[in-house]
MARGUSE-280761 format. One record per residue: x, y, z of N, C-alpha, C in turn. Coordinates in steps of 0.1 Angstrom, whole numbers, plus 5000, padded with zeros to 4 digits. Example, Ala and Ser with C-alpha at 12.3 -4.5 7.8 and 13.67 -1.06 7.14 Angstrom:
BEGIN
513249435078512349555078513249675078512849785071513749895071512950005079
# end
This chain:
BEGIN
948896022722949096002708950496042704951195952696952495972693952695982677953796032673954196032659953196102650952596212655951496282648952196372638951896342625952496432614951296512608950096472610948896542604948596662612948196772604947696892610946196902609945696872598944196882596943496772603942296802607941396702614940096692607939496572609938196552603937296482613935996522614935096452624934796312619934896212628934696082624933996002635933295902632932895802642933995702644933795612653934895512656935095422643933995372637934195282626934795362614934495482612935095562601936595582604936995602616938395612620939095482617938495362619939095242616939295232601938295262593938395262579939595352574939595472580940695562576942095512580942195442591943395382595943895282585942995192580943295092570943695162557942895262553943195332541944595402541944895462552946195522554947295432552947195312558948295212557948295142544947195112538947195052524947895152514947595282516948295372507949795392509950195372522951595392525952495272522951995152525952795032524952094932515952794892504952194802495952194652501952794632512952794502519951494482528950794592530949594592538948494542529947694442534946494402527945394362537944194362532942994342540942294212534941894122543941194002539940193962549939193892545938093842554936793822546935793782553934493752547933793882544933493902531932694012527933294152529934694152531935394282533935494362520935394292508935694352496934494422490933694352482932594412474931594472483931294402495930194452504930794552514932094562516932594662525932494622540932294492542932194442556930794452562930494372571929194362577928894502584929894572589929594702595930194812587930494782574930994882564932394942569933094862576934494912581935494922569935194832559936094832548935494892535934494972537933695022526934595102516934495062503935195132492936695102491937195032501938695002501938994912489938194822485938494732473938494822461937594912460937495002448938795082447939295122458940495212458941795132456941895012461943194942461943194812454941994772449941994652440941794522448941394422441941094292447942294222452943494252447944794192453945194242466944594362470944994422483943794412493942594412488941394392497940594282491940694162498940194042492939193972500938093932494937093842500937593702501937293642512937693502515936493412516936693282515935693182519935293192533934193132537933693132551934393032559935693062561936592972569937593052577937193082589938093162598939493092600939492962602940692892603941492902590940892892579941492902566942193032563941393142565941993272561942893332572942693292584943693332595944993252592944893122589946093052586946793102574946093142564946693202552947393332556946693412564947293542568948593522576948593422584949893392592950993362582950693282572951693252561952193382554951193462551951593592544952493672553952193682566952893762575954393712577954493582578955793522579956693552567955993572555956693592543956793742539956593832548956893972546955694062544954494012543953294092541952794132555951894232555951194272568949694272566949194152568947694132566946894182577945794242574944794282583943494202581943294102589942194002587940994042596939794042590938594072597937793952601937593932614936593832618935293912620934193862614932893942613932393972627932493882637932193902651933193812659933593862670934493792679933993652681932693632682932193502685932393402674932893452662933193362651934593322650935393362660936893342659937293202663936493132670936893012676937392902666936892892654937592792645938992832642939392962643940693002641941593002653940992962664941792972677943092892676942992772670944192692669945292752661944892822651945892892643946593002651945793082658946293192666947093142678946593042685947292992697948592922693948492832684949592732681950592802672950292892663951192942654951493092655950393172654950693322654951393372666950893322678951493372690952793312694953193202687954393122691955593122681955293172669956393162659957593232663957493352669958693422673959593342682958893282692959593202702960093072696959293012687959692882681960892892672960993012666962093032656963293112662963293122676964293202683964393342677963293402673963293542669963593562654963793452647964093462632962893502624961693472629960493512622959593572632958793672627957793742634956493722626955393752632954093742626953293872627953593972618952994102618951594102612950694032620949294022615948394092625947294162620946294222628944994152625944394112636943094042635941994132641941194192632940094282637938894202640938194232652937094162656936094252663934894282657933894352665933394262676933094322687932694242699931794322708931094242717930394312728928894312726928094332736926694332736926194472735924794482734924194612733923694662720923894572709923494612696922394522691921794442700920694352696921094242686922294192687922694092678922293952683922293852674921793722679922893652688922493532692923393452700924793432694925893432701927293412697927893542692926993642687927493762682927993862692927493852704927693952714928593922726929393822725930293782735931493872737931893882750933093952753934093852759934793792750935693682755937193722753937493852756938893892754939893822763939393772775940293712784940893582779940193512770940693392763941993432756942093542751943293582742944393652750943993722761945093782770945893672777945393552777946093442783946893362773947493442763948193382752949393462749950493442757951793522755952193512740952593632735952993642722951993712713950693722718949693802712949293922719949294032713948894162719947394182717946694242727945294262726944994412729944394482719944094622721942594642719942094742725940594772724940394922726940194992715939995142715938495172719938295282725936995332729936595462722937495522715937195652708937795652694937295732685937795742672939295772671939795862679941195902678941995782682941695712693942395592697942295482686941095472680940795362671941795372659941895482653942795502642944295482646944695552657946095542661946495402666945595332673945995202677945995102665945095122655945195032644946395052636946895172634948095192626949295132634949295152647950395102655950394942655949194882655949094742654949594692640949194762629949694722616951194722615951794822622953294842621953994752631953294692641953894612651954394482645955594432649956094312643955494182648954594192659953994082664952494082662951793962663950393962661949594042671948594112666947694192675946294162672945494122683944094112682943494252685942794302675942294442676940794432678940294452690938894442694938194572692936994562685936194682682934894672689934594762699933394752706932194802697931294722694930294752684929394862689929194872702928294982707928895122705930195122703930895252701931095292686930695202677930995222663930495362658929195392661928595512656927895592667928295562680927695632691928195772694929295802688929895942690930795972679931196102678932096152668933096242675934296252669935296342674936296382663936996482665937996522655939196432655939496372644940596272642941596332632942896332636943896382627943896302614943996372603944196312590945596262588945796162579947196112577947496012588948795992589949295882598949695932612949295862622949795882636949595752643950195732654949995612662949695642677948995552683948795552697949595432703950395452713951295352718950495232723950795112719950294982724950894962738950094922747950594902761950495022770949895132765949795252773948395292776947895292788946595332792946395482790945095522790944795672789943995712801944595812808943895872819942895982814941695942813940596032807940296142816940396122829939996222839940796202852941396312857942096292870941096302882941496242893940696242905941396202917940896222929941596192941940896082950939696052948938895962958938895822953938595792940938395662935938995652921939695532919940195502905939095412899938595452887937695372880938395322867938595192866939395142855938495062846938595082833937695022823938295022809937494972799937894972785936694952776936894982763935894952753934595022755933494942753932195002754931795052768932495002778932195042792932795182795933595232787934195372789933095472790932195482781931095582782930195552794929995422797929095392809929795442822931095412823931795452835931895602836932095662824932195812823930895882828929795822825928495882829928395862845928795752850928695732864929695822872930895842866931795932872931296082873930696122862930096252861928996272872928196172874927096182884927696182898928796102900929396102913930096232916930696292906931296422907930296532913929096522908927996612913927696592927928096472933927896442947929096472955930196522948931396562956932396452956932296342948933196232948934096252936935396272938936396292928936996162923936596122910936996002904938096012893938995922893939995922883939595812873939395842860938895742850940095702841940295572841941395512833940795422822941195452810940795362799942095282795941995152798943195072796943695072781942895072772943195072757943894942753944894892760945594772757945294672769944794552765944494452775945594352778946494342768947694272770948794322760949894372765950294382779949594502786949094482798948394592806949394692811948994812812949794922817949794922832950694842838950794832852951094962859951995042853952495162859951295262861950495282851949395372852948395332862948095202863947195152873947695172887948995142889949595152902949595302907949995392898950095532901948695582905947695542898946295592901945795542914945895402916945295352928946095382941947395412939948195452951947795602955947295672945946895812948945495812954944595732949943195742954942895642966943595532966943295432977942095352975941295372965939995302962939895272947939395152944939395102930938095042927937595072915936395012909936794972895936594842891936894792878935594762871935494802858934294782851934594722838933894602835933894542822932694462819932294442807931094372804931194222802932394172802932594032801932193962814932093832814931693762826932693792837932193792850933093822861934093722863933793592862934693482864935693482853936993482856937993472846938193602837937593712841937693832833938993902834939293992825940494072825940594152838939394192843939294272855939994202867940094062867940793992877942294022876942794032864944194072862944494212867943594302865943694432870943794432885942794352891942794342906944094282911944694192904945894132908947094232908946994322898947994432897947894522909946694562912946394642924946994582936946694452938947194382949948694372950949294342938950794322938951494452940950994562935951694692935951294792946949994772951949494882958948594832970948794712975947894662985947794752997948894803002948994873014948395013013948195063000947595192998945995182998945495062997943995052996943295083009942195173008941395203019940095123019939895043009938694963008938994842998938194732999938394622990937994672976938694612966938494652952937094602948936294682941934994642936935094622921934294522917934194492902932794502898932494562887931194572880931394502867930694392865930894312853929594252848929694182836928594102832928393982841927393912839927093802847927593672841927793572849928293442845927293362837926793412826925893352818926093392804925593322794925593372780924893502779925293592770924593712768923193682764922193732771920793692768920293752755919093712751918493762739917993902741917493962730917194112729916594162742915494102746914594162757915294182770916394102772917094102785918494152784918894192772920294232770920694342779919894442781920194562790920294522804919694412808919794362822921094302825921794252814922994182815924194282816924094392809925194482808925394572820926594602824926794702835926194832831925694902841924995032838925695142847925395272844925995372852925495362867924295312869923795292882924595192890924895082884925694972890927095032893927695102884928995162887928995262898927895342898927795442909927695372923926895262923926795182935928095132940928995082931930295032935931195142940931095262933931895372938931395412952930095422954929595452968930095352978930095232974930495122983931895142988932895172979934295182983934495312991933695412988933795542995933295523010932295443012931595433025932295323033933195243027933795133035934495173048
# end
């Protein structure tokens, strides 16, 4: 965590930390505004923007029509003209109508204008399975957006990181897709600094040091991997746990340093295995640390199928047991 000026702390959930991050920046910078479907009067489908319209008015926190392409396009125009919009997509699965605006304009304007214009927009999107949401609501399609140079992609897993990464994203001159793992919204609490601070975009977080296996993950899989690591520690296996936090650009240095130390790697994510961001992590391991590896890299992922309906959702998601099996496999190789 960088640029911390706050001394006092307050216990928050992840979604409360997101709200506090937006409140902090709305109060500090009159160019910051929030827009999206139901973000104003209703406070958002997950109440992430609760009471912000009351505090800052309808000109700063505005409800939009049900048109992702429309309000993302409008937000891009706002950003080019000096504002710093924070746009909420109700679920990541609803972002596809706006894909053209993000791919063709938001991610390319800096390059297209030879650096004369930037697009300081933040697109917030709840994502992931495990909350019993209907079809389309539970997808983990982050890899679609990490294949888009010019767009940064971040994904906090804790309240402290959620607030710090959001403030950093709002201040960033380039567009940032800010992914919010729904399973983590209210699953835990921690002490979060009041006031303004930032967490560096592009810097992974080593949650736990270890010598035998590097376990690399992000988002809602962090607590899953953490549980597996704790159970393996009881068996005498020392695991290093890395939370990427930023999916693009990925922190190559932290990955390389960890896997060169341990010689064994397990990558955990809930998205489909084919084409997932874990494949990029594996490529980094191969490019930087191939000769250090004592075993083939193991991946624990979701399956190559749509996220199933309620009764089978838990069968789709990676579990601590699956992560433990992968750790045991690389240890025994």
